[in-house]
MARBA-3410 file (N, C-alpha, C, O; in Angstrom, 1 decimal):
231
-9.0,-22.5,-6.8,-8.9,-23.0,-5.5,-10.3,-23.6,-5.1,-11.3,-23.0,-5.3 ~ -10.2,-24.8,-4.6,-11.5,-25.5,-4.2,-12.0,-24.9,-2.9,-11.2,-24.6,-2.0 ~ -13.3,-24.6,-2.9,-13.9,-24.0,-1.7,-14.3,-25.1,-0.8,-15.4,-25.7,-0.9 ~ -13.5,-25.4,0.2,-13.8,-26.4,1.3,-14.2,-25.6,2.5,-14.4,-24.4,2.3 ~ -14.3,-26.0,3.7,-15.7,-26.1,4.0,-16.3,-24.7,4.0,-17.6,-24.7,4.2
-15.6,-23.6,3.8,-16.2,-22.3,3.8,-15.7,-21.6,2.5,-14.7,-21.9,2.0 ~ -16.6,-20.7,2.0,-16.1,-19.7,1.1,-16.4,-18.4,1.7,-17.3,-18.2,2.4 ~ -15.5,-17.4,1.4,-15.7,-16.1,2.0,-15.6,-15.1,1.0,-14.6,-15.1,0.2 ~ -16.5,-14.1,0.9,-16.4,-13.0,-0.1,-16.5,-11.7,0.6,-17.2,-11.5,1.6 ~ -15.8,-10.7,0.0,-15.9,-9.4,0.5,-16.3,-8.5,-0.6,-15.9,-8.7,-1.8
-17.2,-7.5,-0.4,-17.7,-6.7,-1.4,-17.7,-5.2,-1.0,-18.1,-4.9,0.1 ~ -17.3,-4.4,-2.0,-17.4,-2.9,-1.7,-18.1,-2.3,-2.8,-17.9,-2.6,-4.0 ~ -19.0,-1.4,-2.5,-19.8,-0.6,-3.5,-19.0,0.6,-4.0,-18.0,0.9,-3.3 ~ -19.4,1.2,-5.1,-20.6,0.9,-5.8,-20.4,0.0,-7.0,-21.4,-0.4,-7.6 ~ -19.2,-0.3,-7.4,-19.0,-1.1,-8.5,-19.0,-2.6,-8.2,-18.8,-3.0,-7.0
-19.2,-3.5,-9.2,-19.2,-4.9,-8.9,-18.3,-5.6,-10.0,-18.9,-6.0,-11.0 ~ -17.1,-5.8,-9.7,-16.2,-6.4,-10.7,-15.7,-7.7,-10.0,-15.0,-7.7,-9.0 ~ -16.1,-8.9,-10.6,-15.7,-10.1,-10.0,-14.2,-10.4,-10.1,-13.6,-10.1,-11.1 ~ -13.6,-10.9,-9.0,-12.2,-11.2,-9.0,-12.0,-12.4,-8.1,-12.5,-12.4,-7.0 ~ -11.2,-13.4,-8.6,-11.0,-14.5,-7.7,-9.5,-14.6,-7.5,-8.7,-14.6,-8.5
-9.1,-14.7,-6.3,-7.6,-14.7,-5.9,-7.0,-16.1,-6.2,-7.5,-17.1,-5.6 ~ -6.0,-16.1,-7.0,-5.3,-17.4,-7.3,-4.5,-17.8,-6.1,-4.1,-17.0,-5.3 ~ -4.3,-19.2,-5.9,-3.4,-19.6,-4.8,-2.0,-19.1,-5.0,-1.5,-18.9,-6.1 ~ -1.3,-19.0,-3.9,0.1,-18.6,-4.0,0.8,-19.1,-2.8,0.2,-19.5,-1.8 ~ 2.1,-19.2,-2.8,2.9,-19.7,-1.7,2.8,-18.6,-0.6,2.9,-17.4,-0.8
2.7,-19.1,0.6,2.6,-18.2,1.8,3.9,-17.4,2.0,5.0,-18.0,1.9 ~ 3.9,-16.1,2.2,5.1,-15.3,2.4,5.7,-15.6,3.7,6.9,-15.2,3.9 ~ 5.0,-16.2,4.7,5.6,-16.5,6.0,6.2,-15.3,6.6,7.3,-15.3,7.1 ~ 5.4,-14.2,6.7,5.9,-12.9,7.2,6.5,-13.0,8.6,7.5,-12.5,8.9 ~ 5.8,-13.8,9.5,6.2,-13.9,10.9,6.7,-15.2,11.2,7.3,-15.4,12.3
6.5,-16.2,10.4,6.9,-17.6,10.7,8.3,-17.8,11.0,8.7,-18.5,11.9 ~ 9.2,-17.1,10.3,10.6,-17.2,10.4,11.2,-16.2,11.3,12.5,-16.0,11.3 ~ 10.4,-15.4,12.0,10.9,-14.4,12.9,11.7,-15.0,14.0,11.1,-15.8,14.8 ~ 13.0,-14.7,14.3,13.8,-15.3,15.3,13.1,-15.0,16.7,12.6,-13.9,17.0 ~ 13.1,-16.1,17.6,12.5,-16.0,18.9,13.1,-14.9,19.7,12.3,-14.1,20.3
14.4,-14.7,19.8,15.0,-13.6,20.6,14.5,-12.2,20.1,14.3,-11.3,20.9 ~ 14.4,-12.1,18.8,14.0,-10.8,18.2,12.6,-10.5,18.6,12.2,-9.4,19.0 ~ 11.7,-11.5,18.5,10.3,-11.4,18.8,10.1,-11.0,20.3,9.3,-10.1,20.6 ~ 10.9,-11.6,21.2,10.9,-11.3,22.6,11.3,-9.9,22.9,10.7,-9.1,23.7 ~ 12.4,-9.5,22.2,12.9,-8.1,22.4,11.9,-7.1,21.9,11.7,-6.0,22.5
11.3,-7.4,20.7,10.3,-6.5,20.1,9.1,-6.4,21.1,8.6,-5.3,21.3 ~ 8.6,-7.5,21.6,7.5,-7.5,22.6,7.9,-6.6,23.8,7.0,-5.8,24.3 ~ 9.1,-6.7,24.3,9.5,-5.9,25.5,9.5,-4.4,25.1,9.0,-3.6,26.0 ~ 10.0,-4.1,24.0,10.1,-2.7,23.6,8.7,-2.1,23.4,8.4,-0.9,23.6 ~ 7.7,-2.9,22.9,6.4,-2.4,22.7,5.7,-2.2,24.1,4.9,-1.3,24.2
6.0,-3.1,25.0,5.3,-3.0,26.3,5.8,-1.8,27.1,5.1,-1.4,28.0 ~ 7.0,-1.4,26.9,7.5,-0.2,27.6,6.6,1.0,27.4,6.2,1.6,28.4 ~ 6.4,1.5,26.2,5.5,2.6,26.0,4.1,2.3,26.4,3.3,3.2,26.8 ~ 3.6,1.0,26.3,2.3,0.7,26.7,2.1,0.9,28.2,1.0,1.4,28.6 ~ 3.1,0.6,29.0,3.1,0.8,30.4,2.9,2.3,30.7,2.1,2.7,31.6
3.6,3.1,30.0,3.5,4.6,30.1,2.1,5.1,29.8,1.5,5.9,30.5 ~ 1.5,4.5,28.7,0.1,4.9,28.3,-0.8,4.5,29.4,-1.7,5.3,29.8 ~ -0.7,3.3,30.0,-1.6,2.8,31.0,-1.5,3.6,32.3,-2.5,3.9,32.9 ~ -0.3,4.0,32.7,-0.1,4.8,33.9,-0.7,6.2,33.7,-1.3,6.8,34.6 ~ -0.5,6.7,32.5,-1.1,8.1,32.2,-2.6,8.0,32.2,-3.3,8.9,32.7
-3.2,6.9,31.7,-4.6,6.8,31.7,-5.2,6.8,33.1,-6.2,7.4,33.4 ~ -4.5,6.0,34.0,-4.9,6.0,35.4,-4.8,7.3,36.1,-5.7,7.7,36.8 ~ -3.8,8.1,35.7,-3.7,9.5,36.3,-4.9,10.4,35.8,-5.5,11.1,36.6 ~ -5.2,10.3,34.5,-6.2,11.1,33.9,-7.6,10.7,34.5,-8.5,11.5,34.7 ~ -7.8,9.4,34.7,-9.1,8.9,35.2,-9.4,9.4,36.6,-10.5,9.7,36.9
-8.3,9.6,37.4,-8.5,10.1,38.7,-8.9,11.6,38.8,-9.4,12.1,39.8 ~ -8.6,12.3,37.7,-8.8,13.8,37.7,-9.9,14.2,36.8,-10.4,15.3,36.9 ~ -10.3,13.3,35.8,-11.3,13.7,34.8,-12.7,13.6,35.3,-13.1,12.7,36.0 ~ -13.5,14.7,35.0,-14.9,14.7,35.5,-15.9,14.8,34.3,-17.1,14.5,34.5 ~ -15.4,15.1,33.1,-16.2,15.2,31.9,-16.5,13.8,31.4,-15.6,13.0,31.0
-17.8,13.4,31.4,-18.2,12.0,31.0,-17.9,11.8,29.6,-17.5,10.7,29.2 ~ -18.1,12.8,28.7,-17.8,12.6,27.3,-16.3,12.3,27.1,-16.0,11.5,26.2 ~ -15.5,13.0,27.8,-14.0,12.8,27.6,-13.7,11.4,28.1,-12.8,10.7,27.6 ~ -14.4,10.9,29.2,-14.1,9.6,29.7,-14.4,8.5,28.7,-13.8,7.4,28.7 ~ -15.3,8.7,27.8,-15.7,7.8,26.7,-14.4,7.5,25.8,-14.1,6.4,25.5
-13.8,8.6,25.5,-12.6,8.5,24.6,-11.4,7.9,25.4,-10.6,7.2,24.8 ~ -11.3,8.2,26.7,-10.3,7.6,27.5,-10.5,6.1,27.6,-9.5,5.4,27.6 ~ -11.7,5.7,27.7,-12.0,4.2,27.7,-11.6,3.6,26.4,-11.1,2.4,26.5 ~ -11.8,4.2,25.3,-11.4,3.7,24.0,-9.9,3.5,24.0,-9.4,2.5,23.6 ~ -9.1,4.5,24.5,-7.7,4.4,24.5,-7.2,3.2,25.4,-6.3,2.5,25.1
-7.9,3.1,26.6,-7.6,2.1,27.5,-7.8,0.7,26.9,-7.0,-0.2,27.0 ~ -9.0,0.5,26.3,-9.3,-0.8,25.6,-8.3,-1.1,24.5,-7.9,-2.3,24.3 ~ -7.9,-0.1,23.8,-7.0,-0.3,22.7,-5.6,-0.7,23.2,-4.9,-1.6,22.6 ~ -5.2,-0.1,24.3,-3.9,-0.4,24.9,-3.9,-1.9,25.4,-2.9,-2.6,25.3 ~ -5.0,-2.3,26.0,-5.2,-3.7,26.5,-5.1,-4.6,25.3,-4.5,-5.7,25.4
-5.7,-4.3,24.2,-5.7,-5.1,23.0,-4.3,-5.3,22.5,-3.9,-6.4,22.1 ~ -3.5,-4.2,22.4,-2.1,-4.2,22.0,-1.3,-5.2,22.9,-0.5,-6.0,22.4 ~ -1.5,-5.0,24.2,-0.8,-5.9,25.1,-1.2,-7.3,24.9,-0.3,-8.2,25.0 ~ -2.4,-7.6,24.6,-2.8,-9.0,24.4,-2.2,-9.6,23.1,-1.8,-10.7,23.0 ~ -2.1,-8.7,22.1,-1.5,-9.1,20.8,0.0,-9.4,21.0,0.5,-10.3,20.4
0.7,-8.6,21.9,2.1,-8.9,22.2,2.2,-10.2,22.9,3.1,-11.0,22.5 ~ 1.3,-10.5,23.8,1.4,-11.8,24.5,1.1,-12.9,23.5,1.8,-14.0,23.6 ~ 0.2,-12.7,22.5,0.0,-13.8,21.5,1.2,-14.0,20.6,1.5,-15.1,20.2 ~ 1.9,-12.9,20.3,3.2,-13.0,19.5,4.2,-13.8,20.2,4.9,-14.6,19.6 ~ 4.3,-13.7,21.5,5.3,-14.5,22.3,4.9,-15.9,22.3,5.8,-16.8,22.5
3.6,-16.2,22.2,3.1,-17.6,22.3,2.8,-18.1,20.9,2.2,-19.2,20.7 ~ 3.3,-17.5,19.9,3.0,-17.8,18.5,3.3,-19.2,18.1,4.4,-19.7,18.5 ~ 2.4,-19.9,17.5,2.6,-21.3,17.0,2.1,-21.3,15.5,1.1,-20.8,15.2 ~ 2.9,-21.9,14.6,2.5,-22.1,13.3,1.2,-22.9,13.2,0.9,-23.7,14.1 ~ 0.3,-22.6,12.2,-1.0,-23.2,12.2,-0.9,-24.8,12.0,-1.8,-25.5,12.5
0.2,-25.3,11.4,0.3,-26.7,11.2,0.6,-27.4,12.6,0.6,-28.6,12.6 ~ 0.9,-26.6,13.6,1.1,-27.2,14.9,-0.1,-27.1,15.8,-0.1,-27.6,17.0 ~ -1.2,-26.4,15.3,-2.4,-26.2,16.1,-3.5,-27.1,15.6,-3.7,-27.3,14.4 ~ -4.3,-27.8,16.5,-5.4,-28.6,16.1,-6.6,-27.7,15.7,-6.9,-26.7,16.3 ~ -7.2,-28.1,14.6,-8.4,-27.4,14.2,-9.6,-28.0,15.0,-9.7,-29.2,15.2
-10.5,-27.1,15.4,-11.7,-27.5,16.2,-12.9,-26.8,15.6,-12.8,-25.8,14.9 ~ -14.1,-27.4,15.9,-15.3,-26.8,15.3,-15.8,-25.6,16.1,-15.8,-25.6,17.3 ~ -16.1,-24.5,15.3,-16.5,-23.3,15.9,-17.7,-22.7,15.1,-17.8,-23.0,13.9 ~ -18.4,-21.9,15.8,-19.5,-21.2,15.1,-19.0,-19.9,14.4,-18.4,-19.1,15.0 ~ -19.3,-19.9,13.1,-18.9,-18.7,12.3,-19.6,-17.4,12.8,-19.0,-16.4,12.9
-20.9,-17.6,13.1,-21.6,-16.4,13.6,-21.0,-15.9,14.9,-20.9,-14.6,15.1 ~ -20.6,-16.8,15.8,-20.0,-16.3,17.1,-18.7,-15.6,16.8,-18.4,-14.6,17.5 ~ -17.9,-16.1,15.9,-16.6,-15.5,15.5,-16.9,-14.1,15.0,-16.2,-13.1,15.4 ~ -17.9,-13.9,14.1,-18.2,-12.6,13.5,-18.6,-11.7,14.6,-18.2,-10.5,14.6 ~ -19.5,-12.1,15.6,-19.9,-11.3,16.6,-18.8,-10.9,17.6,-18.7,-9.7,18.1
-17.8,-11.8,17.8,-16.7,-11.4,18.6,-15.8,-10.3,17.9,-15.3,-9.4,18.6 ~ -15.7,-10.5,16.6,-14.9,-9.5,15.8,-15.6,-8.1,15.9,-15.0,-7.1,16.1 ~ -16.9,-8.1,15.8,-17.7,-6.9,15.8,-17.5,-6.2,17.2,-17.5,-5.0,17.3 ~ -17.5,-7.1,18.3,-17.3,-6.5,19.6,-15.9,-5.9,19.8,-15.8,-4.9,20.4 ~ -14.9,-6.5,19.1,-13.6,-5.9,19.2,-13.5,-4.6,18.4,-12.7,-3.7,18.8
-14.3,-4.5,17.4,-14.3,-3.3,16.5,-15.3,-2.3,16.9,-15.5,-1.3,16.2 ~ -16.0,-2.5,18.0,-17.1,-1.6,18.4,-16.7,-0.1,18.5,-17.5,0.8,18.3 ~ -15.4,0.1,19.0,-15.0,1.5,19.2,-14.9,2.2,17.8,-15.3,3.4,17.7 ~ -14.3,1.5,16.8,-14.2,2.1,15.5,-15.6,2.3,14.9,-15.8,3.3,14.2 ~ -16.4,1.3,15.1,-17.8,1.4,14.5,-18.5,2.6,15.1,-19.2,3.3,14.4
-18.3,2.8,16.4,-19.0,3.9,17.1,-18.4,5.3,16.7,-19.1,6.2,16.4 ~ -17.1,5.4,16.6,-16.4,6.6,16.3,-16.8,7.0,14.8,-16.9,8.2,14.5 ~ -17.0,6.1,13.9,-17.3,6.4,12.5,-18.8,6.4,12.3,-19.2,6.6,11.1 ~ -19.6,6.1,13.3,-21.1,6.1,13.2,-21.5,5.2,12.1,-22.4,5.5,11.3 ~ -20.9,3.9,12.1,-21.3,3.0,11.0,-22.5,2.1,11.5,-22.5,1.7,12.6
-23.4,1.9,10.6,-24.6,1.1,10.8,-24.2,-0.4,10.4,-23.8,-0.6,9.3 ~ -24.3,-1.3,11.4,-24.0,-2.7,11.1,-25.3,-3.5,10.9,-26.2,-3.4,11.8 ~ -25.4,-4.2,9.8,-26.6,-5.1,9.6,-26.1,-6.5,9.4,-25.2,-6.8,8.7 ~ -26.8,-7.4,10.2,-26.4,-8.8,10.2,-27.6,-9.7,9.6,-28.7,-9.5,9.9 ~ -27.2,-10.5,8.6,-28.2,-11.4,8.0,-27.6,-12.8,8.1,-27.0,-13.3,7.1
-27.7,-13.5,9.3,-27.1,-14.8,9.5,-28.0,-15.9,9.0,-29.3,-15.7,9.1 ~ -27.4,-17.0,8.6,-28.2,-18.2,8.3,-29.0,-18.7,9.5,-28.5,-18.5,10.6 ~ -30.2,-19.3,9.2,-31.0,-19.8,10.3,-30.3,-20.9,11.1,-30.4,-21.0,12.3 ~ -29.5,-21.7,10.3,-28.8,-22.8,10.9,-27.4,-22.3,11.3,-26.7,-21.7,10.4 ~ -27.0,-22.5,12.5,-25.6,-22.0,12.9,-24.6,-22.8,12.1,-24.6,-24.0,12.0
-23.6,-22.0,11.6,-22.6,-22.6,10.8,-21.4,-23.0,11.7,-20.7,-22.2,12.2 ~ -21.2,-24.3,11.9,-20.2,-24.9,12.7,-19.1,-25.5,11.7,-19.4,-26.3,10.9 ~ -17.8,-24.9,11.9,-16.8,-25.3,10.9,-15.5,-25.6,11.7,-15.2,-24.9,12.7 ~ -14.8,-26.6,11.2,-13.5,-26.9,11.8,-12.4,-25.9,11.3,-12.2,-25.9,10.1 ~ -11.8,-25.2,12.2,-10.9,-24.2,11.9,-10.0,-23.8,13.1,-10.3,-24.2,14.2
-9.0,-23.0,12.8,-8.1,-22.5,13.9,-8.7,-21.2,14.4,-8.5,-20.2,13.7 ~ -9.4,-21.2,15.5,-10.2,-20.1,15.9,-9.5,-18.7,16.0,-9.9,-17.8,15.3 ~ -8.4,-18.6,16.7,-7.7,-17.4,16.8,-7.2,-16.8,15.5,-7.2,-15.6,15.3 ~ -6.7,-17.7,14.7,-6.1,-17.3,13.4,-7.2,-16.7,12.5,-7.0,-15.7,11.9 ~ -8.3,-17.5,12.4,-9.4,-17.0,11.5,-10.0,-15.8,12.1,-10.5,-14.9,11.3
-10.0,-15.6,13.4,-10.5,-14.4,14.0,-9.7,-13.2,13.6,-10.2,-12.1,13.3 ~ -8.4,-13.4,13.5,-7.5,-12.3,13.1,-7.8,-12.0,11.6,-7.9,-10.8,11.2 ~ -8.0,-13.0,10.8,-8.3,-12.8,9.4,-9.6,-12.0,9.2,-9.7,-11.0,8.4 ~ -10.7,-12.4,9.9,-11.9,-11.7,9.8,-11.8,-10.3,10.4,-12.5,-9.4,9.8 ~ -11.0,-10.1,11.4,-10.8,-8.7,12.0,-10.2,-7.8,10.9,-10.6,-6.7,10.7
-9.2,-8.4,10.2,-8.5,-7.6,9.2,-9.5,-7.1,8.1,-9.4,-6.0,7.6 ~ -10.3,-8.1,7.7,-11.3,-7.8,6.6,-12.3,-6.7,7.0,-12.6,-5.8,6.3 ~ -12.8,-6.9,8.2,-13.8,-6.0,8.7,-13.3,-4.6,9.0,-13.9,-3.6,8.7 ~ -12.1,-4.5,9.5,-11.4,-3.2,9.8,-11.2,-2.5,8.5,-11.4,-1.3,8.4 ~ -10.7,-3.3,7.4,-10.6,-2.6,6.1,-11.9,-2.1,5.6,-11.9,-1.0,5.0
-13.0,-2.8,5.8,-14.3,-2.4,5.4,-14.7,-1.1,6.1,-15.2,-0.2,5.5 ~ -14.4,-1.1,7.4,-14.8,0.1,8.2,-14.0,1.3,7.8,-14.5,2.5,7.8 ~ -12.7,1.1,7.4,-11.8,2.2,7.0,-12.3,2.7,5.6,-12.1,3.9,5.3 ~ -13.0,1.9,4.8,-13.4,2.3,3.5,-14.7,3.1,3.4,-15.0,3.8,2.5 ~ -15.6,3.0,4.5,-16.9,3.6,4.4,-16.8,5.1,4.5,-15.8,5.6,5.1
-17.8,5.8,4.0,-17.7,7.3,4.1,-17.9,7.8,5.5,-18.4,7.1,6.4 ~ -17.5,9.1,5.8,-17.7,9.6,7.1,-19.1,9.7,7.6,-19.3,9.6,8.8 ~ -20.0,9.9,6.7,-21.5,9.9,7.1,-22.2,8.8,6.3,-21.9,8.6,5.1 ~ -23.1,8.1,7.0,-23.9,7.0,6.3,-23.2,5.8,6.0,-23.5,5.0,5.1 ~ -22.1,5.5,6.8,-21.4,4.2,6.6,-22.2,3.0,6.9,-22.9,3.0,8.0
-22.1,2.0,6.1,-22.8,0.7,6.4,-21.9,-0.5,6.2,-21.0,-0.5,5.3 ~ -22.1,-1.4,7.1,-21.3,-2.7,7.1,-22.4,-3.8,7.2,-23.2,-3.8,8.1 ~ -22.3,-4.7,6.3,-23.3,-5.8,6.3,-22.6,-7.2,6.3,-21.7,-7.4,5.5 ~ -23.0,-8.1,7.2,-22.5,-9.4,7.3,-23.5,-10.4,7.0,-24.6,-10.4,7.6 ~ -23.2,-11.3,6.1,-24.2,-12.3,5.6,-23.6,-13.7,5.7,-22.5,-13.9,5.2
-24.3,-14.7,6.3,-23.8,-16.0,6.3,-24.8,-16.9,5.6,-26.0,-16.7,5.8 ~ -24.4,-17.9,4.9,-25.3,-18.8,4.2,-24.7,-20.2,4.3,-23.5,-20.4,4.4 ~ -25.5,-21.2,4.2,-25.1,-22.6,4.2,-25.9,-23.3,3.1,-27.1,-23.4,3.1 ~ -25.2,-23.8,2.1,-25.8,-24.5,0.9,-25.0,-25.8,0.6,-23.8,-25.7,0.3 ~ -25.6,-26.9,0.8,-25.0,-28.2,0.5,-23.7,-28.4,1.2,-22.7,-28.9,0.6
-23.6,-28.0,2.5,-22.4,-28.2,3.2,-21.3,-27.1,3.0,-20.2,-27.2,3.6 ~ -21.6,-26.2,2.1,-20.6,-25.1,1.9,-21.1,-23.9,2.6,-22.2,-23.4,2.4 ~ -20.3,-23.3,3.5,-20.6,-22.2,4.3,-20.0,-20.9,3.6,-18.8,-20.9,3.3 ~ -20.8,-19.9,3.5,-20.3,-18.7,2.9,-20.5,-17.5,3.8,-21.5,-17.3,4.4 ~ -19.4,-16.7,3.9,-19.5,-15.4,4.7,-19.4,-14.3,3.6,-18.4,-14.3,2.8
-20.3,-13.4,3.6,-20.2,-12.2,2.7,-20.1,-11.0,3.6,-21.0,-10.7,4.4 ~ -19.1,-10.2,3.3,-18.9,-8.9,4.1,-19.0,-7.8,3.1,-18.1,-7.7,2.2 ~ -19.9,-6.9,3.3,-20.2,-5.8,2.3,-20.0,-4.5,3.0,-20.4,-4.3,4.2 ~ -19.6,-3.5,2.3,-19.6,-2.1,2.8,-20.0,-1.1,1.7,-20.0,-1.5,0.5 ~ -20.3,0.1,2.0,-20.7,1.1,1.0,-19.6,2.1,0.8,-19.8,3.3,0.6
-18.4,1.6,0.8,-17.2,2.5,0.6,-17.0,2.8,-0.8,-17.8,2.5,-1.7 ~ -15.9,3.4,-1.1,-15.6,3.9,-2.5,-15.2,2.9,-3.4,-15.1,3.1,-4.7 ~ -14.9,1.6,-3.0,-14.5,0.6,-3.9,-13.0,0.5,-4.1,-12.3,1.4,-3.7 ~ -12.6,-0.5,-4.9,-11.2,-0.7,-5.2,-11.0,-0.7,-6.7,-11.8,-1.3,-7.4 ~ -10.0,-0.1,-7.2,-9.8,0.0,-8.7,-9.4,-1.4,-9.2,-8.9,-2.2,-8.4
-9.7,-1.6,-10.5,-9.4,-3.0,-11.1,-7.9,-3.3,-11.0,-7.5,-4.4,-10.7 ~ -7.1,-2.2,-11.1,-5.6,-2.4,-11.1,-5.2,-2.9,-9.7,-4.4,-3.8,-9.6 ~ -5.7,-2.2,-8.7,-5.4,-2.6,-7.3,-6.0,-3.9,-6.8,-5.4,-4.5,-5.9 ~ -7.1,-4.2,-7.4,-7.8,-5.4,-6.9,-7.0,-6.7,-7.0,-7.1,-7.6,-6.2 ~ -6.2,-6.7,-8.1,-5.3,-7.9,-8.3,-4.1,-7.9,-7.4,-3.4,-8.9,-7.3
-3.9,-6.9,-6.6,-2.7,-6.8,-5.7,-3.0,-6.8,-4.2,-2.1,-6.8,-3.4 ~ -4.3,-6.7,-3.8,-4.6,-6.4,-2.4,-4.1,-7.5,-1.5,-3.9,-7.2,-0.3 ~ -3.9,-8.7,-1.9,-3.4,-9.8,-1.0,-1.9,-10.0,-1.1,-1.4,-10.9,-0.5 ~ -1.2,-9.2,-1.9,0.2,-9.3,-2.1,0.9,-8.7,-0.8,0.5,-7.6,-0.4 ~ 1.9,-9.3,-0.3,2.6,-8.8,0.9,3.2,-7.4,0.5,3.8,-7.2,-0.5
3.0,-6.5,1.5,3.6,-5.1,1.4,2.9,-4.2,0.4,3.4,-3.1,0.2 ~ 1.8,-4.7,-0.2,1.1,-3.8,-1.1,0.0,-3.0,-0.3,-0.7,-3.6,0.5 ~ 0.0,-1.7,-0.4,-0.9,-0.9,0.3,-1.1,0.5,-0.3,-0.3,1.0,-1.0 ~ -2.3,1.0,-0.2,-2.7,2.4,-0.6,-2.9,3.3,0.6,-3.1,4.5,0.4 ~ -2.8,2.7,1.8,-3.1,3.5,3.0,-1.9,4.3,3.4,-0.8,3.8,3.4
-2.0,5.6,3.7,-0.9,6.4,4.2,-0.3,5.7,5.5,-1.1,5.6,6.4 ~ 0.9,5.4,5.5,1.5,4.8,6.7,1.2,3.3,6.8,1.6,2.7,7.8 ~ 0.5,2.7,5.8,0.2,1.3,5.9,1.4,0.4,5.6,2.4,0.9,4.9 ~ 1.4,-0.8,6.1,2.5,-1.7,5.9,2.2,-2.8,4.8,3.2,-3.4,4.3 ~ 1.0,-3.0,4.5,0.6,-4.0,3.5,0.8,-5.4,4.0,1.1,-6.3,3.2
0.6,-5.6,5.3,0.8,-6.9,5.9,-0.6,-7.6,6.2,-0.7,-8.8,6.1 ~ -1.5,-6.8,6.6,-2.8,-7.3,7.1,-3.5,-8.2,6.2,-3.8,-9.3,6.6 ~ -3.8,-7.8,4.9,-4.5,-8.6,4.0,-3.7,-9.8,3.5,-4.2,-10.9,3.2 ~ -2.4,-9.6,3.4,-1.5,-10.7,3.0,-1.6,-11.8,4.1,-1.7,-13.0,3.7 ~ -1.5,-11.4,5.3,-1.6,-12.4,6.4,-3.0,-13.1,6.4,-3.1,-14.3,6.6
-4.0,-12.2,6.2,-5.4,-12.7,6.1,-5.5,-13.8,5.1,-6.1,-14.9,5.4 ~ -5.0,-13.6,3.9,-5.1,-14.6,2.8,-4.4,-15.9,3.2,-5.0,-16.9,3.0 ~ -3.3,-15.8,3.8,-2.5,-17.0,4.2,-3.3,-17.8,5.2,-3.3,-19.0,5.2 ~ -3.9,-17.1,6.2,-4.6,-17.8,7.2,-5.8,-18.5,6.6,-6.1,-19.6,7.0 ~ -6.6,-17.8,5.8,-7.7,-18.4,5.2,-7.4,-19.6,4.3,-8.0,-20.6,4.3
-6.3,-19.4,3.5,-5.8,-20.5,2.7,-5.5,-21.7,3.5,-5.8,-22.9,3.1 ~ -4.8,-21.5,4.6,-4.4,-22.6,5.5,-5.6,-23.3,6.1,-5.5,-24.5,6.5 ~ -6.7,-22.6,6.2,-8.0,-23.2,6.8,-8.9,-23.6,5.7,-10.1,-23.8,5.9 ~ -8.4,-23.7,4.4,-9.2,-24.2,3.3,-10.4,-23.3,3.0,-11.5,-23.7,2.7 ~ -10.2,-22.0,3.1,-11.2,-21.0,2.8,-10.8,-20.3,1.5,-9.7,-19.8,1.4
-11.8,-20.3,0.6,-11.6,-19.5,-0.6,-12.0,-18.1,-0.5,-12.9,-17.8,0.4 ~ -11.5,-17.2,-1.3,-11.8,-15.8,-1.2,-12.2,-15.2,-2.5,-11.4,-15.4,-3.5 ~ -13.3,-14.6,-2.6,-13.7,-13.9,-3.8,-13.9,-12.4,-3.4,-14.6,-12.1,-2.5 ~ -13.4,-11.5,-4.2,-13.5,-10.1,-3.9,-14.2,-9.4,-5.1,-13.8,-9.6,-6.3 ~ -15.2,-8.6,-4.8,-15.9,-7.9,-5.9,-15.9,-6.4,-5.5,-16.1,-6.0,-4.3
-15.7,-5.5,-6.5,-15.7,-4.1,-6.2,-16.3,-3.3,-7.4,-16.4,-2.1,-7.4
END
């Protein structure tokens, strides 16, 4: 796969086994989802969300423990994010119908880190940023690429150890090629599983669906982003 205007790599310690993902046809996991079904699904998700939000409001009015309020705020922000994702699902447009615009890669990464701050805080992960001196401006589909970067960073956060977890984000620009490198100090991925991580419905996580990284790969491929994974 040709690396146009960005290349993106993810790395997990302690091993370093180079692997390059070959192109494949997109599984179109959500593209062919019937509109009436998507609307009904959104409605059913919002029903329990409403109950969660009402319960949060009741708890907020009675809770006095500041430490407990921190966790309540996390629940509240997570519920809001789910509601926003449901709204995005109802407004879903295929990427070939959306115009690509120039955006800052560093700003996108910072937005993803802000969205993941609760998980970073709960897992006591140290985040280190090593951004290029020159801001990397690239033509891409902002929301879609943001979803892809979120999936990669969340997977990295899930992989780090309970104590001493580290996440490192590096951006570089060389001869018009922009590279994002996402590293963590997790347990790594076996050689056998490494070849399958972007396949739809492949997962090693208990209760996982195997959709996140498959969707991530398709988004990046549609935005002319190459992916290299080392573990």
